[in-house]
N, C-alpha and C positions, 0 to 999 in steps of 0.2 A: 504493500500500500504506500509506503514511504517513497519507493521508486516511482510509482505512478504519479504521486503528488509532485515529485521533482520534475517528471516529464511534462506535467501540466503547466509548470512554471515556464517552461521553454516553449511549449506548443500553444499555450494560452488556455484560459478557462473563464467561465462565466458564472456569476451568481444568479440563480433563477428562483422564481416563485412558482410553485405548483399548487393549483387550487382544484379541488374536486372531492367527491364523496368516497373515493376508493384509493386513498393515499397509501394504505398498507399494501394493496395490490400493486400499485405503481412501484413501490420500493422493491417488492419481491420480484417483479418482472425485470427490473434493472439489475438485480443481483444475479438472476438466472442468465441474463444476457451479458454479464460481466461489464456492466456500465458502472463505473465508480462514482458514487455520490459521497462526498465528504463534507464535514462540518455541517451536518444536517441539524435543522432547528424547526421544531413543530410549533405552530400557533393555532390553537383550536384543533379540532379533529379534521378539518378540511383544508388546512393551509400548511405548506411545507416550504422552508427556505433551505437551499442547498447549493453546493458548488459542483460543477461538472466540467470536464475538459471539452474543448471545442469539437474534437472529433466525435466524442460520445454524445454531445448535445444534438448533433445532426440525427442521431439514432433515436432520440427521445420522442420525435414526432409520432412514430409508430406506437410507442408505449403510451403516450398521451391519448392517442386515438382509441386504443384498446380500453383504457380506464376512464375515458370521457373526462379527461383533466385538461385544464388550461395552463399553459406555460408562458411565463413572461420573464425576459431578461432584466435583472435589476442592476447588474454591474458587470464590467469586463476587466480582466486582469491577465498578467502574464507578459512574456517577452514580445509577442507580435503586436499587442496593443500598445505597449510602451514605445516600441520602435516606431509604430505608426504615429503616435502622439507627438514624438520628438523627432520625426523624420527630417525636419529642417535644421535640427541642431546636431550636426554630425559629430562634433567633439564629444558632446554628452552621450550620444548613442554609442560611440566607440568606447568611451570610458565605462559605460554601463555594461557593454558586452564583455569587456576585460574583467570587470568585477564578477560577472556570472561565470565566466570561464575559470577564474581563480577559485570560486566556490566549488565548482565541479572537480577541479584538480585537488583541492584541499580535502574533499570528501573521501579521498582514497587513503587518508592517513588517520592515525590515532592522535587526538589532541587533548584527550582527558582520560584520566584513570581514577575510577572510584573504588574504594576498598571498604568492605563490610565484614564484620565478624571478628576483627582483631581486638583483643583486650590487653594482653601483655606485650605484644609485638607492636612497635610504633609504625606509623604509616611510612616514615622516612626509611626505616629498615626494610620494610616490605617493598617499597619502590626501588630500592637499590638491588634487592634480591631479584625482582622482576626484570630489571634492566640487565643484570648479569645472565638471566635466563632467556632474554630475547624479546621482552616487551617493555617499551619505553615510549615517552611522548615523542611523536614525530615519525614513528615507524610506519612504513607502508603496510596497508592491510594485506596486500599480496605477499609480502615477505613475512607476515606474522603466522607462525604455526602454534596455535594455542595448545595443542596436545603436547608438543615438545616443551613448551614453557611449563606446563603442569607437571610433566614427568621430571624435569630438572629441579623444580621447586621441591617436589616430594622426595627426590633423591638427596638433595643437599640440606633439607631442613627437617630435623626430627621434631621440631616444635609445631609443625603444621600437619594435622591429621587428614585434612581434605581441602582442596582448592578447586574452584570453578571459575571459568572465564567466559563472559558473554560480551560480544561486540555488537553494538547497535549504533549506527551512524558513525560518528567519529569518537564515540565513547566506549571505553573498555571497562566493564563492571567486574570487579574481583570479589568473590565471596570465599572466605576461608573459615575453617574450624580449627582452632588451636588444639593440640594434643595435650592430654594430661601427662604429668611427670611419669615416665615409664617406671614400672616396678623394678626393684633391684633383682638382677639376675644372679642366682647363686650357682657358682661353679664349684662343684664338689671336689674337683681336683686341685683347687687353689687353697692353700692353708693360710689362715689369717687370725690375728688377734682382734679384739674390739677395744679401742682406746677412747678415752673421754674427749669430746670436743667442746666441753663446757666445764667451768668450775661450779661445784654445787654439792648438795648432800643427797646421797642415794635414798630414794623412798620406796623403790620397788625394783627387783631384779629377777627375771625369769629366763633361765638359760636352757635352750634346746640342744645346743651343741657347743662343746668347749668346757673350760673349767673357770668358774667365777673366782676372782681374787679379791672381790669386795662384797660387802653385804649391806643391808638396809641400815642407815644411820651413819655410814662412812662418809667422810669428807674427801672429795676427789678434786684434783686439779686438772686443767686442760693438758692432755697428753698422757695422763696416767692410764695404765692397762687395767681394763675392767674385766675382760674375759680372755683367758689365754687359749690359743689355738691348739690345745692338746688335751687328751683324756687319758687317764691311767686306770687300768683294771687289774684285778688280782691275777687273772690268767692271760690277759692280752698284753699286759705291760703298757708302755707309753705309745700312743698313736696320735699322729697329728690330724687335725680336723679344720674345717672351715667354720669358724665360730658364728653361732646364731643366738641372739638373745634379745629380749625386750627389757630395756632398762629405763626407768623413770627417775628423775632427780629434781630436787628443789634448787632452782637457779635464780640469780638476781641480775636485773638490768638496772644500771645506774647512769644518770646524767646530772651534771652539775654546771650551772652557768652563773655569770655575774651580770647584773643589770643596774644601770645608773638611775637614781631617783629623778634626776633632771637630764633630759635628753632632747635631741632635735628629731622631729618627725615631719614627713612631707604632708602638706595639706593642700588639696586642690583648690584653685581660685575660682573655677568655673569658666575660665577663659580657655578657648581652644581655637585651633586653626586647622583647616582642611586643605590638603594638597592632593593633586591627582597626577598620575603618571600612566603611561601605556607600555605594556611589556609585550613585545612581539618576538616570540621564540627566543627568550633570554636577552633580547636587545631592548633596553629600557629607555623610554623617552620621558623626561621629566618636564612637566608644565609649571614649574615653580623654581624659585631660588632654593639652593640646598640648605642655606642657613635659616634657622627659625628666629622669630623675633623674641621668643621666650628665652630666659636664662636657664631655668630649670623646667623640664617637661618630660612626660612619659609619651612614648610613641606607640600607636596601635595601627597596624596595617591590615586592611581588608581587601582581599583579592576576589575579583569576580570575572570569570571567563565569559566571553561573548558567545551566545548561542543563536542559531537560526531557528532550530526546532528543539524539542525536549532532549534529543540525543545527538544533535548536530553541533558540536563544539568547534570553535575556531581557535587558531593558535594565537589568540590575542587576549590579554588580560588588562582589565582596568583596575588600577591599584589606588585605593583611597587611603591616604595617610592622615591620621588625626593626631595632632600634638596637643596634649592636655597640660596646661601650665600648673605648677605647684610651687609653693613657697615653704621653706623650712621654718617650722614654728617650734619654739622652746616649750616643752611641757614638763611640769613637775608632778610626779605621782606621790601618793602616800605609800608607805611600805605595804599596806594591805592591798591597794590597787595594783601595784607593780607585782606583788606576789601572785595575785590571781591571773594576771596576764602571762607571767612567766611560766606558771604551772600549766596553763592551757597549752602553751607552745611545747613544753617538755613532754606532756602527755601525748601529743600528736607525733612527736619525733620518736618516742620510745615504742609506741604501738606499731610503728612501721617495722621495727626490728623483731617484734615478737611473732612467732609462728601462728599461735592460736590465742586470741584475746580471752577466750572462755577459760583458759588455764591459769589466768591471773588469780592468785589466792590472797594476795595482800599488797597494799601500796603504802608508801611512807614519804612524807614531804618534810624536809628539814630546811628551815629558813634562818639565815644569819644576817643580822643588820649591822652595817658598818657606817662610817661617816661618809654619806653621799651615795652609797650604793648598797645593794643586798646581794647575797649569794643564795641560790635556791638549788637544793639537791633533791632529786626524785628517785625513789627506789621502787621497782616492781619485783615482787616475789612470784615466780611462775613455776608450775609443774610442767616439765618437758621431757620428752623422750630424748635421750642423749646417746652418744656412741657412734663411732665411725670405724670402718674396717681398715686394718693395716696388714698388708701382705707380709708373711713370714719369709725372711731371707736366710737361706742356709749356707 
């Protein structure tokens, strides 16, 4: 349908008004005769507005006669009518034809890539991986092998379980499903100890294979051996094994920061300036002076790609740059206010380090007040599975 619409732009099309009591029959006959009616709009049950190509319009007389409908042309559009309208303006006509020719040429390339489904993998990382696999902005659709790209991504990326590529117009839509962390593969032929990867107090230890050298209540340091990769029997003697164990410990996460009671913070003034630029295939044209009139400001760039249709992107970006002015303002906090702000920041930072927040069993905040500043220490007590495998070297 998109190809037919593009053809209609070059061969010309008309907007028509169809009036009659058998509009549904009129539409069905057009479908059976492969007459494309697009952008249809019904008004009442007896009135239809639609667009149709010039060649198809000539075939509508027979359909109108069968359905006892009246057809009236409301508007004319497309290349033939534009050329006719501006037939005396040769430069304009040549320029217009060049633009249309450029659009046809550009339609054979990929100018936009959309990515859906990624959570942990950034768009930038995926775009780089796609480029290395053969899909990038500016590639010809004739040179694009989507199956090859998919196979290379699947082969090179263990963190992607599934990937699909759909090309519509000049837009490539990428859908991915990230893979879960693969389970640990136990190689029975490889002997190893289990060593501690955290400092803490053992709360539970359940050994399936190997010999435990610690027990509940023991304090362990990072790097200490928890389970040795051997077992000893009365009749079998000493034999080496691949240690397997479920070990839980009470560990602590600590952060300590210093914060001044009087500090400078940025405050927006409400003043802003907007600047625009054009990016044509990484060649940027600025329509403004590079320097801002503000001394202190934050910059926000918004990029919008030009499109002709929903999936027909052009290699042209309009960039809106907004500079928001701010001034540095001196603020003095009370110890209580500053403690609350600092604790909130520390909580956010610490929780990013903890594997499972539901395992937090206790938290403690220590605040120390000095002349002009405070020190805040936050401690989280967490129950965690610990231990990592270390291969035995003989």
